[in-house]
N, C-alpha and C positions, 0 to 999 in steps of 0.2 A: 484491580480488575476482578474483584470478587463479584458475587451477585450484586445487582444494582443497589439494593437496600443497604447492603454492607458498605458499598462504595460511598453512598450518600452520607452514611454515618461517619465514615472516615474523613470526608471533606469537612464535615462540621467539627470534627475533633481538632483539626489543625487547619485553620483558615488560611487562604492564600496570603492575606496581609500579614498575619502573625508569623507565618513561616518564612516568607520571603523578604520581609522588610526588617527582620531582626538579624543582627550580625551573629553568626555562629559562635557559640561560647565553649568550644572544645568538646570534650567527651562527657557522656552521662555517667553517673554512678548508679548502682542498684538502689541506693537510698532515694535518688531523685526520680526514678521512673520505675513503674511496675510492669508486669507482663502484659496487662490489658492495654496500657498506654503504648507499649512498644508495638503491639499488633495493630492498634489504631493508626499509628504512624505508618506502618506498612500498608495498611488499607488506603491511607491518604496518598501514598506514593502511587499505588495502582490507579487511583482516580485521575492522575495526571494524563492518562491516555485519552481522556475526553478533550484535552486541549482547550479547556473552557475557563480560563482564568479571569479575564476581564470583560469579555463581551463576545457577541456572536461572531463578529468579523474576525477576531483573533483565531477562533476555532475554524472558521471557514477558509481563511487565507493562509493559515500556518498549521495545517492539519496533519493528523497521523497518516492519512492515506496519500499525502504528497501529490494530489492531483495538480496543484499549482506548478509543480516541477515537471509533470508529465506534459503540460502544454508547451514546454520547451522542446519536446521531441517531435517526431514525425507522426505521432499517433493521435494528437488531440488539439483542439482549439479552445480558446478562452470561452467562447459562447457568450450567453447572456444577452444584454441589450446592445446599444451602439458600441462602436469601437472605443469611444472615450469613457464608457461606463466601466468603473474599476480599472482605470487606465494603467495602473501599475501592473495589472495582470496582462494587459495588452502588450506592454513593454517586454515582459517575460516571453511572450509568445512570438516575438519578432527578433529575439536574440539580443535585446538591449537590457542588460542587467547592470544597474547602478547601485551603489552602496546605500542610497537613501530609499530604496524600494521597501515599502512596508512589509512585503512578504518575508524578506530576510529578517527584519526585526521581530516579526511574529514568530517565525521559526526559532530564532535564537533564544528569545525569551521563553517560549514554551519548553524548549528542551532543557535550558539551564534551570528553570524553576523546577522542572521534573527531576533533574539530576540532584538538585539540592534536597528534594524530598527523599529520594533514594538514599542519599548519604546520611540524612538525619535518621531515617528508619534503621539503617545498618548500625549506626552508633547506639541507637536505643536497644536494638535486639541484642547486641553484644553486651550491653550493660544490664539487661533485665535479669534479675536474680534467680527467679524460680523456673525458668525455661530449662527443659532437658537439653543436653548437648545435641541430641539428634534433632529436636525441633528447632533449636537455634540455628544449626547448620543449614537446615532446609529453608528456614525463613530468610536467612541471609542470602542463600542461593537464589531465591526468588528476586530479591532486590538487586543482586548483582546482574541477573539476566536483564531486568528492566533498565538498569543503569547502562549496561552494555548496548542495549538497543538504542537508547537515546544518543550515546556517544557515536555509535555507528551512523546514526542519522546525520549527525554533525559531520562526520568523516566524509560521507559521500556527497555533501552539499558544499561545505566550506573548505577552502584550501588550508586556512589556519584557524585555530581555536584553542582555548585553554583547556587543559585536562587536570582534574583534581578528584581525589577519592575522599572517603570518609575521614581519613587521617589529617586532611588539610583543615586547619582551624580558621583560616581566613582566605576563602576563595577569591576575594576581591584583590588579593595581592598576586595572583597567578598570571603570568604572562602568556600570551598566545604563541610565543616563540620558545617556551620552556622545553617542549618536547617536539621531536620530529614526527611526521605522519607515520613513519614506520614504528616508532616507539609507541605512539598512541594505538595503532592497530594491534600491537603486541599486548598492550594493557587490556584492550577490549577482548581479545581472544583468551587471555589468562582468566579474566572474570568468567567467561562463558565455560571454559574447561572446568574451573572450580565449581561453577553452578551445576554443570552436568554431573560431576562426581558427587556432589553433596545433596542434591535435591531428590525428592521422591519420584516414583514412576507415575503416580496418578494423584489427583486432588479431588476431594469431595465437593469443594466449592467451585461452581462454574466460573471459568475464566482465569483461575489462578494458574500460575506457571508450574509445570512439572519439569523434569529433567530434559524431556524431549523438546520443549520450547527452547531451552538453551542450546540444544544440539542443532535445531533448525536455524536459529539465528546465527550460530557459529558457522554453519554451512554457507549461509548467505554472505557473511563477512569474509570467509575464506575464498569464495568465488570472486568477490570484489578485489581482493588482494592477490589473486592468481595463485593461491595456495590450494591447488586442486586435490592433492592427496588428503588434506584436512577436510575439504568440502565433501569429498567422497565418503570419508570415514563417518562424519557426523550426520550427513543425510541418510546414510545406511543405518545408523542407530535409530533414527525415527522410523524408517521403513521396517526394520526388524522388530520394533516394539510390538507390532500387531495391534496398536491402538487406533490406527487410522485407516481409512479406505477412500477410494474415489466415490463421489456421489453416484447413485443409480442414474440420475438424470441431471444434465447440466443446469437446469432450472432450479435445482434444489438449493443452490447457494443463495438464491434470492427469496427463500422461504423462511420466515422467522421460526416456524415450527421445527426447522432443521438446525437451529442454533446449537453449537457445541457438539455436533455430530459429524461423522464421516471425515471430511477434509479439514475440519477446524482444528488446526494445530495451535495457532496463536491468534486469539480473537479478543476484541474489545466488546464488552457487554453494554448494550444500550436498552432503553426503555421507551415505551410509547405512552407512559403516564404523562399527565398534563404538568410536566416539570421541565422547562427548557434546559436546565442544567444536565438533563439525562438524554436529551435528543442528540442524534448524530449530526451536528451542524457541519461536519466535514462534507456530507453528501446532501443534506436537506435542500439547501438553496440551489443545488445543481439539478433538482428535479424538473422534468419536462413541464411546460405550461399546461398541457393536457386539455383537450377540448371538453368543455363542460365543467372544467375545474374539478375533475374527479379526484385529484390529489389536493384540492384546495389551492390550485395554481402553483406556479414554480418559476424560477428565474432562468432555468435552462443553461447554466454554465457547464463547462467541460463536455463539449460535444466532440464526436469522433471526426477524424480527418478522412477525406476520400481515399487517401493513400492507405490508411489502415483498413478501411472497409474493403478495398480492392484486394487486400491480402487474403481475404476469405474465399476468393475464387479458387476452384479446384479444377484439375485437368480431367481427361477421360478416365484416368486411373484412380480418381478420388484423392489425389495428392495436391498440395499447394504448389504454386509456381515459385520455385526457389531461385530461378534465374529471371529477373525482371524482363530481360530481352525476349523471353518466350511467353510472357503473359499476354492475355488478350488486350486489345486496345480499348475495348468498351468498358466503361466504368460500371461497377456494381451499384447503380443508383436507382434501379427500378425493381419493383417486386417481380416483374416478368423478365428479368435478366435471362438471356437465352442460354447461358452456360451453366456449369455446375457450381454449387455453393456449399461451403462448410456451414452446417446449421448453427454453429456457435455465433455467427453474425447476428442472427435474430434473437439470441438470448442476451447479446451484448448491447445492441442498438435498437432504437426505433427506426424502422424503414417505412417510408410512405407506401401504403397499400398492404402492409403486413400486420399481423396481430401484435398487440401490446397487452400482455397479461389479460387476455380475453376481450380487449377492446380493439377497435380498428384505429390504427395510427395514420394520421393524415397531416396536411400542412398546418392545421390549426393547433397541433401539438408543439409546433416549433416557434420559438420566440422571435427569431430574426434570420429569416432565410436570405435576406439581402446580403448579409455579411458572413454568415456561418452556414455550416452544413445542416442537413436534415437529421443527422444522426445523434439524437439525444441518448445519453448514457442510460443503460437499463439495469445493470447488475444490482445497484443498491436499493431497488424499489420493488417491494412485493406488489401483488395486485392491490389496486385501490379498494377493492372489496374485502380485503383481508381484515379480520378482527384485530390484527396487530398494527394496523395503520391508523394514525391520528389525522383526521381531516377537519378543516375548519378553523384551525388555530395556526399561528406562526410557530415554527417554520413549516413549510409545505413539504409533503412527502415524508414526514416523520414516522418512524415505525420502531419496533423493538428488534429489527434485524441487526444482528451483530456485524461489526466490521472485522473481517478476517485479515490479519496482517500477513500471516503465512498459511497458505493452503497446502494440503497434502500433494496436490498435483504439482505445485511449485517444488516441493521436496523431491518428487520423482524426477522432475526435469533438472533440478540442481545436480542430483547424482549422475544423471545421464550426461550432462555437460562436463562434469568433472572427469568422468571416464573418457569422454571423447577428447578432451584437451590433453589427457595423458596418453592418448592413443592406446587405450587399454580396454579390453572386454567390450569391443564395439557392438557385438551381438546383444550383450546385456543392455547397453545403452539404447539400442533400437527397441528392445522389448519394453523398456521403461517409457519411451516416447509413445510406443504403440498402445500401451495401457491408457494413456491420456487420450489418444485418438479414438480408441474403442468407446470411451465414454461419450465422446461427441457423436459417434455413429449411432449408438443406441438411444440417443436423446431425440431422434426424429420420431416423435410419437404424438400425433395430433390429438390423441385422447387424453394426454397428460395435462392436467389443469394447474393453473390457468393457461390458456392456449397462447403459445408464443411462436409456433412454427405453422406453416401452411404448405404441406407437400403437394397440394393441388395447384399451387402457383409457382413455387420455387422448386428447382431440381436439386435436392440435397444429395450430396455424394462425398463421403469422407471415408477413406480406407487407410489401412496400415502400410507402413513401409516394408518392402521385401528385402531379402538379403542381397540381391543382385546390385552391384555397383555401390555397396555400402562402405565407402572409404571414409577415412577420417575427415577429409575436406567436405564430402557430401553430408556426412553425419553432423558436422558442425553447422552447416547451413540449415539442416533439418531441425536441430534442437533450438537454434535461435529463432527460426520461424515459429516453431511450436510454442515457445514462450510468448511470442507476440500474439498468437491467436488465442491461446488458453488464458493468458493473464491480461488480456487487453482491458484498458481502462481501470486498472487496479493500481496505478501510480508507480509502475516498475520500469516502463520502457526507457525513460531517460537514463536511469541508473544502469540499465543493461547496456545501452549504447556507450555510456562513459567507460564502463569496465571492459567493453570489447575494443575500445581504443579507436573507434572510427566515427565518433559522434559528430564531429565537425563536418566531415564529408557527407555523411548520411543526412544530416539536418539541412545543410545548404542545398543538396540535391533535391530534397523534399520541397524547400522553399521555391526553387526554380521551376519545379513541375507543378506544384499546387497553386502557384499564384495565377495561373490561367483560369482557375475557378474562384479563387478568393483573393481579391486585389489588395487586401490589407497586408499581404505578404510581398508586395512589389519591391519594397526596400528592405526586406528582412535579411539579416545576415548574422551568422554565428562565427565568432572568432575563437581561436584556441585559448586565448587568455581569459575568456569568459565562461569556460566550461565549469570551473569551480567558482563559487560566489565569494565576493569580498565580505569582510566583517562589516556588519551594518554600521552606518555612519554614526548613529546615535550611541552605539556601544563603544565605538572608538573615542568619541567625545567624552563619554563618561569615564572611560578607563585610563585616559591620559596616555602615557608612553607605553603602558602594558600591552596595548593592542596594535602598536604602530610598527 
């Protein structure tokens, strides 16, 4: 994930076929590989974050942003064309997960091909003869961070999977039952602790991992495994570094000119050059259709649910409705909704009658209102007038906007949640949440371009939490809601629900409520046994008894 030119060079240095189709041959020696080759292999490992090994659909349906798993939650819909279009995604969205679903195979292959490159790079870096000990440790730390990220991605999606590091000479012999989930979680954390200790504080090349990337990933892993003290410690390391800050305006995350600034802790670098290998296929095909094809058309996948959009309603105090029983009965489906609204809804979604990056959003921006909502996702798309947007070639909506895997706002909320779960320093947790809410409040600026809010139509009101009634139980509800609002449509909701332990009840309640609006949910149901995905059928067939 160096600058894109460096990434492209790395991909050329070690092609997908030559790396992945060749059986590993043990360790390198200093005579076999030089320092430049070792760094090229590291660059090639970073390039795996593009998830673009074999074709556009692999990157689209097995992506880094995990939007295809978010449609399993109460936040999002498949979107796109008819229900049967990309039917394997439709099956995901109604709780039906089978081992032959292509999404699982795409994700499995993307992650393991990427892990293979990380291991290859680590072996090469350890063998390179002329690297200083300091440089070698820092480079290996970068690769351990990347490898840990991919293994954590496997950990939160699949119940069982094989684990192997750079010392395993034949990964094809590793069983999916060799280690328990707890043991794999410990391996992941160990990599990240070592990476934090060994890496540098800052990098000169955009997108390269510093030690605080390892800390942020470790905080996310620790939260998922309910290791709240560790989550607090490493989220705090990121905060105390002084390298990051909240955006001045919520819209800033959608501006390519803000790449690698403010909230960008861990980000994938993309390009708007006419090179499909460097486009963000994770998001391109999700782009709104757009009246007049201002983005060059789009497929409008990954649309918001009404349930999520309704979560942006605020009460007379400017706070969200944490208790659904007290929420208004009216849906937030009109620009002139009579109640108060958190402005982040209009930075996150297209809403009919409201601005979209300086244009007027209407029914013609939506691909299929008969089956899906009006709420096209907005965050990954700069203004179509931006010089960083590529229009007129496939894919639609391509730009040089980075994809941020971990934002600083997420780190603040991770620390707040860790404190709350320990029933510790609740006032500090409230302050962290309020920092995020303050950003939302100051973003109601109709003069900030491109225009995305309209205070003349919507009544925007978002305020901070006060000390009164701030108990652990109330604070827990507040931080969970804040994550839903702040990080909406960033591929995190499903995983949050899983680690909070109430995903089945939440999603089935959502199905029961939302099916009155969207009838494709009539027979939707999520079972506890389907929370974690099975090993893909094709992988089981190829691995014989190893994966059974």
